[in-house]
MIMARLUM-448596 format. One line per 10 residues: number of its first residue (from 1); their letters; for each residue x, y, z of C-alpha. Coordinates in nm, 3 decimals. Each point is the difference from the previous one (the first is absolute). Layout:
<sites>
NUM) a) X Y Z; ...
</sites>
This chain:
<sites>
1) xxxxxxxxxx) 0.000 0.000 0.000; 0.138 0.339 -0.099; -0.052 0.279 0.252; 0.056 0.373 -0.001; -0.032 0.273 0.258; -0.080 0.357 -0.088; -0.205 0.293 0.123; -0.281 0.203 -0.154; -0.251 0.258 0.115; -0.379 -0.038 -0.030
11) xxxxxxxxxx) -0.117 0.359 -0.038; -0.342 -0.030 0.165; 0.160 -0.151 0.310; 0.326 0.194 -0.023; 0.172 -0.298 0.155; 0.303 -0.202 -0.100; -0.049 -0.370 -0.077; 0.247 -0.273 -0.085; -0.016 -0.264 -0.272; 0.123 -0.298 0.196
21) xxxxxxxxxx) -0.027 -0.277 -0.258; -0.062 -0.070 -0.368; -0.105 -0.341 -0.127; 0.050 -0.025 -0.380; -0.168 -0.338 -0.024; -0.336 0.133 0.110; 0.052 0.362 -0.112; -0.073 0.148 0.346; 0.145 0.270 0.219; -0.018 0.002 0.379
31) xxxxxxxxxx) -0.010 0.347 0.154; 0.044 0.086 0.368; -0.122 0.326 0.153; 0.147 0.088 0.337; -0.134 0.259 0.246; 0.269 0.083 0.253; -0.238 0.196 0.224; -0.246 -0.284 0.053; 0.270 -0.265 -0.042; -0.216 -0.187 -0.254
41) xxxxxxxxxx) 0.060 -0.130 -0.353; -0.229 -0.104 -0.286; 0.091 -0.254 -0.271; -0.166 0.041 -0.344; 0.023 -0.240 -0.296; -0.025 0.142 -0.353; -0.028 -0.217 -0.315; 0.123 0.119 -0.338; 0.081 -0.122 -0.352; 0.337 0.018 -0.159
51) xxxxxxxxxx) 0.186 -0.164 -0.286; 0.245 0.237 -0.157; -0.088 0.135 -0.341; -0.266 -0.269 -0.030; -0.224 0.141 0.272; 0.014 0.354 -0.128; -0.070 -0.109 -0.355; -0.277 -0.228 0.121; -0.165 0.289 0.183; 0.022 0.223 -0.308
61) xxxxxxxxxx) -0.145 -0.270 -0.222; -0.293 -0.050 0.237; -0.073 0.372 0.004; -0.004 0.008 -0.379; -0.207 -0.322 -0.022; 0.255 -0.143 -0.243; 0.078 -0.330 0.175; -0.209 -0.311 0.045; 0.007 -0.263 0.273; 0.288 -0.189 -0.163
71) xxxxxxxxxx) 0.215 0.312 -0.005; -0.080 0.068 0.365; 0.111 -0.349 0.100; 0.318 0.020 -0.208; 0.102 0.328 0.161; -0.123 -0.059 0.356; 0.332 -0.083 0.165; -0.160 0.029 0.344; -0.188 -0.324 -0.075; 0.331 -0.191 0.019
81) xxxxxxxxxx) 0.030 -0.144 0.350; 0.342 -0.151 -0.055; 0.300 0.193 0.128; 0.199 -0.101 -0.309; -0.065 0.000 -0.375; 0.174 -0.140 -0.307; 0.091 0.309 -0.202; 0.044 0.045 -0.376; 0.140 0.332 -0.115; -0.118 0.210 -0.295
91) xxxxxxxxxx) 0.265 -0.160 -0.224; -0.147 -0.350 0.048; 0.287 -0.097 0.231; -0.071 -0.218 0.302; 0.121 0.197 0.300; -0.096 -0.278 0.241; -0.165 -0.010 0.339; 0.000 0.334 0.179; -0.203 0.151 0.279; -0.330 0.159 -0.097
101) xxxxxxxxxx) 0.118 0.331 0.144; 0.313 -0.010 -0.219; -0.208 -0.075 -0.310; -0.228 0.294 0.077; 0.300 0.228 0.051; 0.154 -0.114 -0.331; -0.327 0.084 -0.175; 0.000 0.343 0.160; 0.363 0.067 -0.095; -0.057 -0.107 -0.362
111) xxxxxxxxxx) -0.335 0.183 -0.017; -0.164 -0.322 -0.118; -0.294 -0.213 0.110; 0.040 -0.315 0.205; -0.237 -0.241 -0.174; -0.110 -0.333 0.147; 0.041 -0.281 -0.256; -0.060 -0.308 0.215; -0.164 0.084 0.334; -0.039 -0.367 0.101
121) xxxxxxxxxx) 0.363 -0.096 -0.058; 0.233 -0.052 0.299; 0.127 0.266 0.018; -0.225 0.211 -0.226; 0.154 0.109 -0.331; 0.007 0.373 -0.073; 0.148 0.209 -0.280; 0.116 0.356 -0.050; -0.168 0.164 -0.298; -0.189 0.302 -0.128
131) xxxxxxxxxx) -0.346 -0.150 0.032; -0.175 0.266 -0.207; 0.242 -0.061 -0.287; -0.042 -0.375 0.040; -0.380 0.027 -0.016; 0.022 0.222 -0.309; 0.223 -0.250 -0.180; -0.229 -0.289 0.096; -0.307 0.184 -0.128; 0.185 0.085 -0.322
141) xxxxxxxxxx) 0.092 -0.366 -0.054; -0.359 -0.104 0.071; -0.135 0.243 -0.261; 0.253 -0.119 -0.257; -0.098 -0.362 0.066; -0.368 0.089 -0.035; 0.073 0.160 -0.337; 0.185 -0.313 -0.114; -0.286 -0.221 0.115; -0.249 0.222 -0.181
151) xxxxxxxxxx) 0.206 -0.025 -0.317; 0.010 -0.379 0.024; -0.368 -0.031 0.082; -0.215 -0.094 -0.299; -0.329 0.169 -0.079; -0.275 -0.221 -0.138; -0.185 0.111 -0.312; -0.327 -0.156 -0.110; -0.113 -0.072 -0.353; -0.355 -0.129 -0.062
161) xxxxxxxxxx) -0.116 -0.188 -0.306; -0.314 -0.173 -0.117; 0.025 -0.357 -0.128; -0.106 0.133 -0.346; 0.227 0.309 -0.009; 0.067 0.138 -0.351; 0.343 0.012 -0.160; 0.057 0.375 0.052; -0.089 0.001 0.371; 0.211 -0.310 0.053
171) xxxxxxxxxx) 0.306 0.164 -0.159; -0.049 0.312 0.216; 0.003 -0.209 0.320; 0.297 -0.202 -0.119; 0.204 0.318 -0.058; -0.106 0.131 0.338; 0.104 -0.322 0.175; 0.344 0.008 -0.166; 0.051 0.363 0.101; -0.095 -0.069 0.361
181) xxxxxxxxxx) 0.234 -0.300 0.019; 0.290 0.201 -0.147; -0.071 0.271 0.260; 0.037 -0.264 0.272; -0.368 -0.042 0.092; -0.213 -0.309 0.044; -0.286 -0.053 -0.242; -0.327 -0.167 0.096; -0.195 -0.108 -0.309; -0.367 -0.060 0.079
191) xxxxxxxxxx) -0.272 -0.171 -0.202; -0.342 0.032 0.160; -0.275 -0.245 -0.092; -0.351 0.121 0.077; -0.308 -0.216 0.020; -0.025 -0.232 -0.299; 0.347 0.104 -0.116; 0.127 -0.273 0.232; -0.071 -0.235 -0.291; 0.294 0.160 -0.181
201) xxxxxxxxxx) 0.251 -0.079 0.275; 0.212 -0.196 -0.246; 0.032 0.304 -0.227; 0.095 0.218 0.297; 0.275 -0.242 0.099; 0.126 -0.009 -0.358; 0.002 0.382 -0.002; 0.214 0.019 0.314; 0.242 -0.262 -0.135; 0.023 0.192 -0.328
211) xxxxxxxxxx) 0.071 0.321 0.192; 0.271 -0.174 0.198; 0.166 -0.127 -0.318; -0.017 0.341 -0.168; 0.168 0.163 0.300; 0.295 -0.229 -0.063; 0.305 0.016 0.226; -0.094 0.336 0.151; -0.236 -0.152 0.256; -0.003 -0.298 0.234
221) xxxxxxxxxx) -0.325 -0.140 0.139; -0.002 0.059 0.377; -0.351 -0.130 0.065; -0.328 -0.069 -0.178; -0.358 -0.109 0.057; -0.177 -0.179 -0.283; -0.282 -0.152 0.204; -0.224 0.286 0.115; -0.209 0.230 -0.218; 0.253 0.277 0.058
231) xxxxxxxxxx) 0.298 -0.166 -0.160; 0.335 0.173 0.014; 0.374 -0.036 -0.056; 0.269 0.201 0.180; 0.322 0.066 -0.190; 0.323 0.131 0.153; 0.293 0.148 -0.194; 0.275 -0.230 -0.121; 0.300 0.214 0.098; 0.236 -0.135 -0.267
241) xxxxxxxxxx) -0.251 0.056 -0.281; -0.098 0.341 0.136; 0.363 0.114 0.003; 0.026 -0.084 -0.368; -0.317 0.191 -0.082; 0.077 0.310 0.209; 0.260 0.148 -0.247; -0.250 -0.045 -0.283; -0.259 0.185 0.203; 0.231 0.298 0.053
251) xxxxxxxxxx) 0.065 0.024 -0.374; -0.374 0.024 -0.070; -0.051 0.328 0.187; -0.298 0.092 -0.219; -0.188 -0.311 0.099; -0.362 0.062 0.105; -0.072 -0.045 0.373; -0.245 -0.275 0.095; -0.261 0.070 0.275; 0.066 -0.169 0.337
261) xx) -0.341 -0.167 0.005; -0.168 -0.139 -0.308
</sites>
């Protein structure tokens, strides 16, 4: 237990009191007020938070409502009950096991935050860092990853046909399907059979198979349903074939755009 002795004046009382002990583990001060005239003394316990740069930054972040519960826990050094911690410096070097007070002082001296990495370890693992900068970099990486995921995510386009579709309408849908596949999108080709049209199921199946053959290598069948009245086939891009077609697409800059839903 570390202890200090000093004197201070409480203005309302205009008396001198002594700080007789300081317990860093529990963040408390013990104060003793002595009255020489009445030969009496009063002991007072005061609790407080500390934690070097971490506590001050934590307080500022709470005032600005910029930190969530996870940030509070990562910066709340007072939650560590162990007298020692395993310290990592801001250069990723393992300093080793040091006292919690020393780690807090090092954070203060370097004007950095003391961040708790593994609170349940024995002893807990902490690291010196600029936590605001760390959070900014993490958020930046997260946004970049979300952009990459969005770029890789396929949109699904739908093309509807009747079992007796005419040649012109069929060619329009075929061009649209090829364009969507080259753009990296899925294509769901639907043939709806209504009422007595169910008698022409065989023609509908033949139509879907024909469409699949006319698409060629650009599309791969991901799934299909040829049993219900709403028959469909889902095509996904064949990356190798799409890469071959992409340069051709760029050359044809005057090519007419096809509507997203036909």
